[in-house]
C-alpha positions in Angstrom: -17.4 20.3 7.1 -17.4 20.2 10.9 -21.1 20.2 11.5 -21.7 16.4 11.2 -23.6 14.9 14.1 -23.2 11.4 15.2 -26.2 10.0 17.1 -25.9 7.6 19.9 -27.2 4.1 19.2 -29.9 4.4 21.9 -31.4 7.4 20.2 -32.8 6.1 16.9 -33.5 8.4 14.0 -37.2 8.4 13.5 -37.7 5.1 15.4 -40.3 3.0 13.7 -42.6 1.2 16.3 -43.1 -2.4 15.6 -46.8 -2.2 16.7 -47.7 -0.6 13.3 -45.9 -3.2 11.2 -47.8 -5.7 9.2 -46.9 -8.2 6.5 -48.5 -6.0 3.8 -45.8 -3.5 4.4 -42.7 -5.3 5.4 -41.4 -8.6 4.0 -37.7 -9.0 4.4 -34.8 -11.1 5.6 -32.3 -9.7 8.0 -29.1 -11.2 6.7 -25.8 -11.1 8.7 -23.5 -10.4 5.7 -19.8 -10.5 6.6 -19.1 -7.0 5.3 -19.3 -3.4 6.6 -22.0 -1.3 5.0 -22.7 2.4 4.9 -26.2 3.4 3.6 -27.0 7.0 2.9 -30.0 8.9 1.5 -29.7 12.3 -0.2 -33.4 12.3 -0.9 -36.4 10.6 0.7 -36.5 8.7 4.0 -36.0 5.0 4.1 -36.6 2.4 6.8 -34.1 -0.1 8.2 -34.3 -3.1 10.4 -31.0 -3.7 12.1 -30.8 -6.8 14.4 -34.6 -6.4 15.0 -34.6 -2.7 15.6 -36.6 -0.6 13.1 -36.0 3.1 12.4 -36.1 5.7 9.7 -33.1 7.2 8.1 -34.0 10.7 6.9 -32.7 13.0 4.1 -28.9 13.6 4.4 -28.4 10.9 7.0 -26.5 7.7 6.9 -26.0 4.5 8.8 -22.7 2.7 9.2 -23.4 -1.0 9.9 -20.8 -3.2 11.6 -19.6 -6.4 10.0 -21.9 -9.5 10.2 -24.7 -7.5 11.9 -28.1 -8.7 10.5 -30.0 -5.9 8.6 -32.5 -5.2 5.9 -33.7 -2.1 4.0 -37.5 -1.9 4.3 -39.5 0.0 1.7 -43.3 0.5 1.6 -45.0 -1.6 -1.1 -45.9 1.6 -2.9 -42.1 2.3 -3.3 -41.2 -1.1 -4.7 -41.7 -0.1 -8.3 -39.6 3.0 -7.9 -35.9 2.9 -8.5 -34.4 4.6 -5.4 -31.5 6.4 -7.0 -31.3 8.7 -3.9 -30.0 5.8 -1.8 -26.3 5.0 -1.9 -25.0 1.7 -0.5 -21.2 1.3 0.1 -20.0 -2.2 0.9 -16.7 -2.5 2.6 -14.6 -5.6 3.0 -12.1 -6.4 5.8 -9.4 -5.9 3.2 -10.6 -2.4 2.5 -10.3 -1.6 6.2 -6.9 -3.3 6.6 -5.5 -1.4 3.7 -6.8 1.9 4.9 -5.3 1.3 8.3 -1.9 0.4 6.8 -1.7 3.3 4.4 -3.4 6.2 6.1 -3.9 5.7 9.8 -0.6 6.6 11.4 -1.7 8.6 14.4 0.2 6.4 16.8 -0.7 8.4 19.9 -4.4 8.0 19.2 -4.0 4.3 18.3 -2.2 3.7 21.6 -4.9 5.5 23.6 -7.7 3.5 22.0 -5.9 0.1 22.0 -7.5 -1.0 25.3 -11.0 0.1 24.3 -13.6 -2.5 23.3 -16.3 -1.3 20.9 -19.2 -3.7 20.3 -21.9 -1.7 18.5 -24.2 -2.8 15.7 -24.3 0.5 13.9 -23.5 4.2 14.0 -25.8 7.0 12.8 -24.5 10.0 11.0 -26.5 13.3 10.3 -25.0 15.5 7.6 -28.1 17.8 7.4 -26.3 20.7 9.1 -23.6 21.0 6.5 -23.8 23.8 4.0 -24.6 23.2 0.4 -20.9 22.8 -0.6 -20.3 20.3 2.3 -23.4 18.3 1.4 -22.4 18.2 -2.2 -18.9 16.9 -1.3 -20.2 14.3 1.1 -22.8 13.0 -1.4 -20.2 12.9 -4.2 -17.6 10.8 -2.3 -20.3 8.4 -1.0 -21.7 7.9 -4.5 -18.2 7.4 -5.8 -17.6 4.6 -3.3 -20.9 2.9 -3.9 -20.0 -0.3 -5.7 -21.6 -1.3 -9.0 -21.5 -5.1 -9.0 -20.6 -6.3 -12.5 -18.8 -9.3 -13.9 -16.2 -7.1 -15.5 -12.8 -7.3 -13.9 -11.4 -4.0 -12.7 -8.1 -2.9 -14.2 -5.3 -1.9 -11.9 -5.8 1.8 -12.2 -9.5 1.5 -11.4 -8.7 -0.7 -8.3 -6.2 1.9 -7.0 -8.6 4.8 -7.6 -11.4 3.0 -5.7 -9.0 2.2 -2.8 -8.1 5.9 -2.6 -11.7 7.0 -2.6 -12.7 4.4 0.0 -9.8 5.4 2.3 -10.8 9.0 2.0 -14.3 8.1 3.1 -13.1 6.0 6.0 -10.8 8.7 7.2 -13.7 11.1 7.2 -15.8 8.7 9.3 -12.9 8.3 11.7 -12.5 12.0 12.2 -16.2 12.3 13.0 -16.6 9.3 15.3 -13.6 7.7 17.2 -15.7 4.7 17.9 -15.8 3.8 14.3 -12.0 4.1 14.2 -11.8 1.6 17.0 -13.9 -0.9 15.1 -11.7 -0.5 12.1 -8.7 -1.6 14.1 -10.4 -4.4 16.0 -12.3 -6.1 13.2 -10.2 -6.0 10.1 -9.4 -9.7 9.9 -11.2 -11.3 6.9 -13.7 -13.9 8.1 -14.2 -17.2 6.5 -17.9 -16.3 6.1 -16.8 -13.1 4.2 -14.9 -15.2 1.7 -17.8 -17.7 1.3 -20.3 -14.8 0.8 -18.0 -13.3 -1.9 -18.0 -16.6 -3.7 -21.7 -17.1 -3.5 -22.5 -13.5 -4.5 -20.1 -13.6 -7.4 -22.3 -16.3 -9.1 -25.7 -16.8 -7.5 -26.6 -19.5 -10.1 -23.9 -21.9 -8.9 -25.0 -24.6 -6.5 -22.0 -24.6 -4.2 -21.2 -27.8 -2.3 -19.3 -27.7 1.0 -16.4 -29.5 -0.8 -16.3 -26.9 -3.6 -16.2 -24.0 -1.2 -13.5 -25.7 0.9 -11.4 -26.2 -2.3 -11.7 -22.6 -3.3 -10.7 -21.5 0.2 -7.8 -23.9 0.4 -9.0 -25.7 3.5 -10.6 -29.0 4.4 -14.4 -29.5 4.4 -14.4 -30.2 8.2 -12.3 -27.0 8.9 -14.6 -24.9 6.8 -17.7 -26.3 8.5 -16.3 -25.7 11.9 -15.2 -22.1 11.1 -18.5 -21.2 9.5 -20.5 -22.7 12.4 -18.5 -20.6 14.8 -19.0 -17.4 12.8 -22.6 -17.7 11.5 -24.0 -21.1 12.1 -25.1 -23.5 9.3 -23.3 -23.1 6.0 -26.5 -24.2 4.1 -28.7 -21.7 6.0 -26.2 -18.9 5.4 -26.1 -19.6 1.6 -29.9 -19.9 1.5 -30.3 -16.5 3.2 -28.0 -14.9 0.7 -29.9 -16.3 -2.2 -33.3 -15.6 -0.7 -32.4 -12.0 -0.1 -31.5 -11.8 -3.8 -34.7 -13.6 -4.8 -36.8 -11.2 -2.8 -35.2 -8.3 -4.7 -35.9 -9.9 -8.0 -39.5 -10.8 -7.2 -40.1 -7.1 -6.3 -37.9 -5.4 -8.9 -38.3 -7.6 -12.0 -41.0 -9.5 -13.9 -39.0 -12.7 -14.1 -41.0 -15.8 -13.5 -40.5 -17.8 -10.3 -39.1 -20.6 -12.4 -36.5 -18.3 -13.9 -35.5 -16.8 -10.5 -35.2 -20.3 -9.0 -33.0 -21.4 -11.8 -30.8 -18.3 -11.7 -30.2 -18.8 -8.0 -29.1 -22.5 -8.5 -32.2 -24.2 -7.0 -32.9 -27.6 -8.7 -36.6 -26.8 -9.2 -39.2 -24.1 -8.6 -40.9 -26.3 -6.1 -37.7 -26.7 -4.1 -37.1 -23.0 -4.2 -40.6 -22.3 -3.0 -40.2 -24.7 -0.1 -37.0 -22.9 1.0 -38.7 -19.5 0.5 -41.7 -20.5 2.7 -39.4 -21.9 5.3 -37.6 -18.6 5.9 -40.3 -16.0 4.9 -43.5 -17.9 5.9 -45.2 -17.2 2.6 -45.3 -18.4 -1.0 -43.2 -16.3 -3.5 -46.3 -15.8 -5.6 -47.8 -13.8 -2.7 -45.0 -11.3 -3.2 -46.0 -10.9 -6.8 -49.7 -10.5 -5.9 -48.9 -7.8 -3.3 -46.7 -6.0 -5.7 -49.4 -6.0 -8.3 -52.0 -4.7 -5.8 -49.7 -1.8 -5.0 -48.5 -1.0 -8.5 
């Protein structure tokens, strides 16, 4: 499995020119989630927008996205009614990275050599297409195993340990392919306040979190939370709205739930208030999403 290519960030995979974009095709929110993501397709192409740059990721290619970098997966409207089981998304927390570094990364000579390097990249592109069938099968399997299924069920201890081992194996594989990824792992493994806030919000979208409730859960004062969040991502309210609107966009496209049901499930006090927030960030009415979905179904 030594034929994996890493692609420089200035050479995009199938770069998608913005001059052929239009609103009938791409409606999305680039959300700066405080997690690392690896997105991989073993089937058809998909399109990404990362910090404003659009490009295609082709079959057997993947993108590792740095923490807190704004991104969105873009699908053509004709694809919105199709469940893309060929795409795997691995979400990695700072804790995942720290534990991997502690348990498995003991190459002290390499660590010393890279300690002075500064890596500030939004994403890394990986091309697995030159692997043989066995190699591709192995890569696809470990990536699919690390893809999280977000459920309310609490993992038991053995499941948590098994997942940590699988994630560490995948991270070690990335490090062997691209030393720059390794540098990021060691320079950005501190858990951000925004990461903890995002985890709380995403664990229960229906809860209408106040600043005080978030601060209490994170064992800090409201003023400290506000200052830390502003330094990391800006307004707390805007950050939470973007998280919820990203989920609302998914539900508008993927489900037949009414706008009222979606608004209520995301903790908005009324459909009209949800619509006002939606229009503020996406510049269109949520019903327009449904109409476009219907036209392309």
